[in-house]
C-alpha positions as CSV (number, residue, x, y, z in Angstrom):
1,M,12.7,1.4,21.9
2,K,12.6,0.5,18.3
3,N,12.9,3.4,15.9
4,K,9.1,3.6,14.9
5,H,6.8,6.6,14.0
6,L,5.4,7.8,17.2
7,I,2.6,10.1,18.3
8,L,2.8,11.8,21.9
9,L,-0.1,12.8,23.5
10,S,-0.3,14.8,26.7
11,L,-2.1,17.5,28.9
12,T,-0.1,20.6,29.0
13,A,1.4,21.7,32.5
14,S,-0.8,24.7,32.3
15,I,-4.0,22.7,32.1
16,L,-2.9,20.8,35.1
17,A,-2.2,23.6,37.2
18,S,-5.3,25.5,36.3
19,C,-7.2,22.4,37.6
20,G,-5.0,22.0,40.8
21,G,-3.2,19.0,39.4
22,T,0.2,17.5,40.4
23,P,3.3,19.3,39.0
24,S,4.4,18.8,35.3
25,N,7.4,16.7,36.2
26,Q,5.3,14.1,38.0
27,K,3.6,11.9,35.2
28,I,2.6,8.6,34.0
29,T,3.6,7.4,30.7
30,L,1.7,4.3,28.9
31,T,3.2,3.1,25.6
32,L,0.6,1.3,22.8
33,W,1.9,-0.6,19.9
34,E,-0.8,-0.6,17.0
35,D,-0.9,-0.7,13.3
36,I,0.1,2.4,11.4
37,N,-3.4,1.9,9.5
38,N,-5.1,2.6,12.8
39,H,-3.3,5.7,14.2
40,E,-5.5,8.3,13.1
41,I,-8.5,6.5,14.8
42,L,-6.5,6.1,17.6
43,K,-5.4,9.5,18.1
44,V,-8.8,10.7,18.3
45,L,-9.8,7.6,20.9
46,L,-6.8,8.3,23.1
47,D,-7.5,12.0,23.3
48,Q,-10.8,11.2,24.8
49,Y,-9.4,9.0,27.0
50,V,-6.7,11.0,28.5
51,A,-9.4,14.0,28.9
52,N,-11.5,11.4,30.7
53,Y,-8.9,10.3,33.0
54,K,-8.1,14.1,33.9
55,E,-11.7,14.8,34.7
56,Q,-12.1,11.9,36.9
57,Y,-8.9,12.3,38.6
58,P,-8.0,15.9,38.7
59,Q,-5.4,15.3,41.5
60,A,-3.5,12.6,39.7
61,P,-0.3,12.8,37.8
62,E,-0.2,13.9,34.2
63,L,-0.8,11.0,31.7
64,N,1.3,10.5,28.7
65,I,0.2,7.9,26.0
66,V,2.8,7.0,23.4
67,L,1.7,5.4,20.4
68,Y,4.1,3.4,18.2
69,E,3.7,1.9,14.9
70,E,3.6,-2.1,15.1
71,K,2.0,-4.9,12.9
72,E,-0.5,-7.0,14.9
73,S,0.8,-10.1,13.4
74,K,4.2,-9.4,14.8
75,A,3.4,-7.9,18.1
76,V,3.9,-10.8,20.1
77,S,7.2,-11.9,18.5
78,D,8.4,-8.3,19.0
79,L,7.1,-8.2,22.7
80,S,9.3,-11.4,23.4
81,L,12.3,-9.6,22.0
82,Q,11.6,-6.1,23.8
83,G,9.3,-6.8,26.9
84,P,11.5,-8.4,29.1
85,S,14.0,-5.4,28.9
86,G,11.3,-3.2,30.1
87,Q,11.4,-1.5,26.5
88,G,8.3,-3.1,25.1
89,P,4.6,-1.4,25.2
90,D,2.0,-1.4,28.2
91,V,-0.6,-2.1,25.8
92,F,-0.3,-3.9,22.2
93,A,-2.7,-4.5,19.4
94,F,-2.3,-8.2,18.3
95,V,-3.8,-11.3,16.4
96,H,-5.8,-14.1,18.4
97,D,-3.9,-16.9,16.8
98,T,-0.5,-15.4,18.5
99,L,-2.3,-15.6,21.7
100,A,-0.6,-19.0,22.5
101,S,2.9,-17.9,22.0
102,A,2.1,-14.8,24.4
103,V,0.9,-17.0,27.3
104,T,3.5,-19.8,27.3
105,N,6.3,-17.2,27.2
106,D,4.6,-15.0,29.9
107,L,4.4,-12.1,28.0
108,I,0.4,-11.1,28.3
109,D,-1.4,-10.7,31.6
110,P,-4.8,-12.3,32.4
111,N,-7.8,-9.8,31.4
112,I,-8.9,-8.5,34.9
113,Y,-12.2,-7.5,33.3
114,E,-13.1,-10.9,31.9
115,E,-16.6,-11.1,33.5
116,Y,-17.4,-7.6,31.8
117,V,-16.0,-8.8,28.6
118,V,-17.6,-12.1,28.6
119,S,-20.8,-10.5,29.2
120,N,-20.7,-7.8,26.5
121,H,-18.7,-9.4,23.4
122,S,-19.2,-12.2,21.1
123,A,-18.7,-15.7,22.2
124,D,-16.5,-16.6,19.3
125,S,-14.3,-13.2,20.1
126,V,-14.3,-14.6,23.8
127,A,-13.1,-18.0,22.8
128,A,-10.5,-16.6,20.4
129,F,-8.8,-14.7,23.3
130,T,-9.0,-17.4,25.7
131,F,-6.3,-20.0,26.2
132,E,-6.7,-22.9,28.5
133,G,-9.7,-21.4,30.1
134,K,-8.3,-18.1,31.3
135,M,-9.1,-15.0,29.2
136,Y,-6.0,-12.6,28.1
137,G,-7.1,-10.1,25.5
138,Y,-9.7,-7.5,24.7
139,P,-11.3,-8.1,21.6
140,I,-12.0,-5.3,19.1
141,T,-12.8,-6.5,15.7
142,A,-13.4,-10.0,13.8
143,E,-12.8,-10.4,10.0
144,S,-12.9,-13.2,7.3
145,L,-12.6,-13.5,3.7
146,T,-15.0,-11.8,1.1
147,I,-14.8,-11.5,-3.0
148,M,-14.2,-7.7,-3.9
149,Y,-15.2,-7.0,-7.5
150,D,-15.7,-4.5,-10.2
151,K,-19.5,-4.7,-10.9
152,T,-19.3,-3.1,-14.4
153,K,-17.3,-6.4,-15.5
154,L,-19.2,-8.8,-13.2
155,N,-22.9,-9.1,-11.8
156,T,-24.2,-10.5,-8.6
157,T,-24.9,-14.0,-10.2
158,D,-21.2,-14.3,-11.5
159,V,-19.8,-14.2,-8.0
160,T,-22.1,-16.7,-6.1
161,S,-20.3,-19.4,-7.5
162,M,-17.0,-20.8,-8.8
163,E,-18.8,-22.0,-11.9
164,N,-20.6,-19.1,-12.7
165,F,-17.3,-16.9,-12.3
166,K,-15.6,-19.2,-14.6
167,A,-18.8,-18.9,-17.2
168,S,-18.3,-15.1,-17.0
169,G,-15.0,-15.4,-18.7
170,K,-13.5,-13.0,-16.2
171,K,-10.3,-13.3,-13.8
172,L,-10.1,-13.7,-9.9
173,V,-6.9,-12.7,-7.8
174,L,-6.6,-15.5,-5.3
175,D,-3.2,-16.6,-3.2
176,M,-3.2,-20.1,-4.2
177,A,0.6,-21.1,-4.1
178,N,4.2,-20.0,-3.4
179,T,3.6,-17.6,-0.6
180,D,3.6,-17.9,3.2
181,S,-0.1,-17.1,3.2
182,S,-1.6,-19.5,0.5
183,A,-2.8,-21.9,3.4
184,Y,-4.7,-19.1,5.2
185,Y,-6.6,-18.1,1.6
186,T,-6.9,-21.8,0.2
187,F,-8.4,-23.2,3.4
188,S,-11.7,-21.9,2.5
189,F,-12.0,-24.9,0.1
190,S,-11.3,-27.5,2.8
191,N,-14.9,-26.9,4.2
192,D,-15.1,-30.4,5.8
193,A,-11.5,-30.5,7.0
194,N,-11.0,-31.2,10.7
195,L,-8.8,-28.5,12.2
196,F,-8.0,-29.5,15.7
197,G,-11.8,-30.8,16.6
198,P,-15.0,-28.7,16.8
199,S,-13.6,-26.2,19.2
200,G,-10.1,-25.9,17.7
201,T,-8.5,-27.0,20.9
202,D,-7.9,-30.7,20.5
203,K,-4.4,-31.2,19.0
204,N,-4.8,-34.8,18.6
205,S,-7.7,-34.2,16.1
206,L,-6.8,-33.5,12.7
207,N,-7.8,-34.7,9.3
208,L,-6.8,-32.4,6.1
209,A,-7.8,-35.1,3.6
210,T,-11.5,-35.1,3.5
211,P,-13.9,-35.6,0.9
212,H,-14.9,-32.0,0.1
213,A,-11.3,-30.9,0.6
214,V,-9.9,-33.5,-1.9
215,T,-12.5,-32.7,-4.5
216,N,-12.5,-28.8,-4.3
217,M,-8.5,-28.5,-4.2
218,T,-8.5,-30.9,-7.1
219,D,-10.8,-28.6,-9.1
220,M,-9.2,-25.6,-8.2
221,S,-6.1,-26.8,-9.7
222,K,-7.4,-29.0,-12.7
223,N,-10.7,-26.7,-13.7
224,Y,-10.1,-23.2,-12.4
225,R,-6.3,-22.5,-13.2
226,N,-7.3,-20.2,-16.3
227,T,-9.9,-18.5,-14.1
228,V,-7.6,-17.6,-11.2
229,I,-4.5,-15.3,-11.1
230,N,-2.1,-16.8,-8.4
231,Q,-1.0,-13.7,-6.6
232,T,-1.6,-12.1,-3.1
233,P,-4.4,-9.5,-2.4
234,D,-1.6,-6.8,-2.1
235,S,-0.8,-7.3,-5.8
236,A,-4.4,-7.2,-6.9
237,L,-4.8,-3.8,-7.3
238,A,-2.4,-3.4,-9.6
239,I,-3.7,-6.3,-11.8
240,I,-7.2,-5.2,-11.6
241,G,-6.2,-1.9,-12.5
242,S,-4.3,-3.1,-15.4
243,G,-7.7,-5.0,-16.6
244,E,-6.1,-8.4,-16.0
245,A,-8.4,-9.3,-13.4
246,Q,-11.8,-8.1,-12.2
247,A,-11.8,-9.4,-8.7
248,V,-9.9,-10.7,-5.7
249,I,-10.6,-12.7,-2.4
250,S,-9.3,-10.6,0.5
251,S,-9.7,-10.0,4.0
252,P,-11.4,-6.7,5.1
253,Y,-8.1,-4.6,5.3
254,L,-8.2,-4.5,1.3
255,W,-11.7,-2.9,1.0
256,P,-11.1,0.8,1.8
257,L,-8.2,0.8,-1.0
258,F,-10.1,-1.3,-3.2
259,K,-13.4,1.1,-3.0
260,E,-10.8,3.9,-3.4
261,Q,-9.8,2.7,-6.7
262,L,-12.8,1.5,-8.0
263,G,-15.1,4.3,-6.4
264,N,-18.9,3.4,-7.2
265,N,-17.8,0.4,-9.4
266,A,-16.5,-1.5,-6.4
267,A,-18.9,-4.4,-4.9
268,I,-18.4,-6.9,-2.3
269,A,-19.9,-10.4,-1.7
270,P,-19.7,-13.6,0.5
271,L,-17.2,-16.0,-1.0
272,P,-18.9,-18.1,-4.1
273,T,-19.4,-21.7,-3.6
274,I,-17.8,-24.5,-5.3
275,N,-19.7,-27.7,-6.3
276,G,-22.8,-26.4,-4.4
277,Q,-21.0,-26.2,-1.1
278,D,-20.7,-23.2,0.9
279,L,-16.7,-22.1,1.1
280,R,-15.5,-22.0,4.9
281,P,-12.9,-19.4,5.2
282,F,-10.5,-18.6,8.4
283,S,-11.9,-15.9,10.4
284,G,-9.4,-13.8,12.4
285,Y,-10.0,-11.9,15.8
286,K,-7.8,-8.6,16.5
287,G,-7.7,-7.2,20.2
288,Y,-5.2,-5.8,22.7
289,G,-3.4,-7.2,25.3
290,V,-1.6,-6.1,28.5
291,S,2.2,-6.7,28.7
292,R,3.3,-8.6,31.7
293,H,6.4,-6.3,31.9
294,S,3.8,-3.2,32.1
295,K,5.1,-0.8,35.2
296,Q,1.3,0.4,35.3
297,P,-0.5,-2.7,34.9
298,Y,-3.8,-1.8,36.2
299,L,-4.0,1.4,34.2
300,A,-3.1,-0.5,31.2
301,H,-5.8,-2.7,31.7
302,N,-8.2,0.0,32.0
303,L,-6.9,1.8,28.7
304,A,-7.1,-1.9,26.9
305,K,-11.0,-2.0,28.0
306,Y,-11.7,1.3,26.8
307,L,-10.3,0.8,23.4
308,S,-12.3,-2.2,23.2
309,D,-15.5,-0.8,24.6
310,E,-18.8,0.1,22.7
311,F,-17.9,3.7,22.1
312,A,-14.4,3.0,20.6
313,Q,-15.8,0.1,18.6
314,R,-18.7,2.1,17.5
315,Y,-16.4,5.0,16.2
316,R,-14.0,2.4,14.4
317,F,-17.3,1.2,12.8
318,T,-18.4,4.5,11.4
319,K,-14.8,5.4,10.4
320,L,-13.5,2.3,9.0
321,G,-16.3,-0.1,8.9
322,I,-14.3,-2.4,11.1
323,L,-16.8,-5.5,12.3
324,P,-17.4,-4.7,16.0
325,T,-17.1,-7.7,18.6
326,F,-19.1,-5.7,21.1
327,Q,-22.9,-6.6,21.6
328,S,-25.3,-3.9,21.5
329,A,-28.8,-3.3,19.8
330,A,-27.1,-0.1,18.5
331,I,-24.2,-2.1,16.9
332,E,-26.3,-4.8,15.5
333,T,-28.5,-2.4,13.7
334,A,-25.7,-0.2,12.3
335,V,-24.1,-3.6,11.1
336,T,-27.3,-4.9,9.6
337,N,-28.3,-1.8,7.7
338,D,-24.7,-1.1,6.4
339,P,-24.4,-3.1,3.1
340,V,-20.7,-3.7,3.3
341,S,-20.6,-4.6,7.1
342,S,-23.6,-6.9,6.7
343,V,-21.6,-8.9,3.8
344,F,-18.6,-9.0,6.2
345,Q,-20.8,-10.5,8.9
346,A,-22.5,-13.1,6.7
347,S,-18.8,-14.2,5.7
348,L,-18.2,-14.3,9.6
349,N,-21.2,-16.7,9.9
350,K,-19.6,-19.3,7.5
351,S,-16.2,-19.0,8.7
352,I,-14.2,-21.0,11.2
353,V,-12.1,-19.2,14.0
354,M,-8.5,-20.0,13.7
355,P,-7.5,-22.2,16.5
356,N,-5.2,-20.4,19.0
357,I,-3.6,-23.4,20.3
358,I,0.2,-24.1,20.4
359,A,-0.2,-26.8,17.8
360,M,-1.6,-24.1,15.1
361,G,2.0,-23.5,14.8
362,S,2.8,-26.5,13.1
363,F,0.0,-26.3,10.6
364,W,1.2,-23.1,8.4
365,A,4.4,-24.1,6.8
366,P,3.3,-27.6,5.7
367,M,0.1,-26.4,4.6
368,N,1.7,-23.7,2.5
369,D,3.6,-26.6,1.0
370,A,0.5,-28.8,0.4
371,A,-1.4,-25.8,-1.5
372,T,1.8,-25.1,-3.6
373,E,2.1,-28.8,-4.4
374,I,-1.5,-29.1,-5.1
375,W,-1.4,-25.8,-7.5
376,N,1.3,-27.1,-9.3
377,L,-0.1,-30.3,-10.4
378,G,-1.9,-28.6,-12.8
379,S,-4.8,-29.1,-15.5
380,G,-3.7,-32.9,-14.9
381,A,-4.4,-32.9,-11.2
382,T,-6.5,-36.3,-9.9
383,E,-8.2,-36.5,-6.5
384,E,-5.9,-39.5,-5.8
385,Q,-2.9,-37.2,-6.1
386,V,-4.5,-34.5,-3.7
387,Q,-5.5,-36.9,-1.2
388,T,-2.1,-38.4,-1.2
389,I,-0.9,-34.8,-0.6
390,L,-3.4,-33.9,2.1
391,L,-2.5,-37.4,3.9
392,A,0.8,-36.7,4.0
393,T,0.7,-33.1,5.4
394,T,-1.6,-34.2,8.0
395,T,0.7,-36.8,9.4
396,Q,3.5,-34.2,9.2
397,I,1.9,-31.9,11.2
398,K,0.6,-34.7,13.6
399,T,4.3,-35.6,14.1
400,S,5.8,-32.1,14.6
401,I,3.1,-31.4,17.6
């Protein structure tokens, strides 16, 4: 097993004995991979799960749940290295755009509670964890991009459009070029691009050189380069703290840190428009998967279901403001009444779900390069140049599929 920070949750032998349980040397161990930022939340939920398990099955073996640190974005690739040898997890948190890789490499077990999940989770989250007609994951949250800003420097009107933001004379941190995430952050401006068809499942349907995409990307390079500081969100807090910028475009992971730094001066809004058009950010879904190599597959599925159920999602929402995928009247009311979560929801409503087909793997590197090439055109950028770049990128991706 990799040398990761772990937390061991178990019932003591004395508790088992007092309940008439099996001897302490008989036990079941489940391993769970989860991002370190969620470990504190998970400790509470897993304690509850173990207690429920013992109450329901007092004669069952002791249950241990071992929690390991693992980034959701890397879980599938790490599972491919450790799963077949039996050293991987039973349950793992992962991002939905890595599902195709997990399925094609026989790393993830189909969802055995599919009917229940389909009935209780949002349609987009169900689709995100469905591959070639079969569901594999258990959705836990949805996220998209928003603009986070210092409300003592910018007002609500300033952040409603790129034109207004430029007129304010302030600076915006935005990942436009030279990183492996530039395609993710700049795709918002390609709000009419065809990315593998309406449902994101047609590998033969792709056009990145659409009219709005060309115009908007040209404008960003030509007209907004003095408004934008080209850096990642991870760098934004230091840049904003120094006074060089007053806002950042980021996914929800940054909001707790942004709020902590700015306190009551922190504000959040949906992405600004450009040229009178709403931007269309990517949305991503996170969920739990059960490893095909789990030695306790049915218990692992039960744990994944529990961690994505209403109780767990409401608890995450209360503690972290994480947007739920579970649908209930109580959750809908809570999200609507929360000023931050309602912004996350508004952004999600304008987003495009990242396709989870295999062809999406061919999108990222060429589009990162295209974003960088367009940004480097500078103030002399023309629509003809940008169109040429996006046409070539479209052809490159189609050829590599």
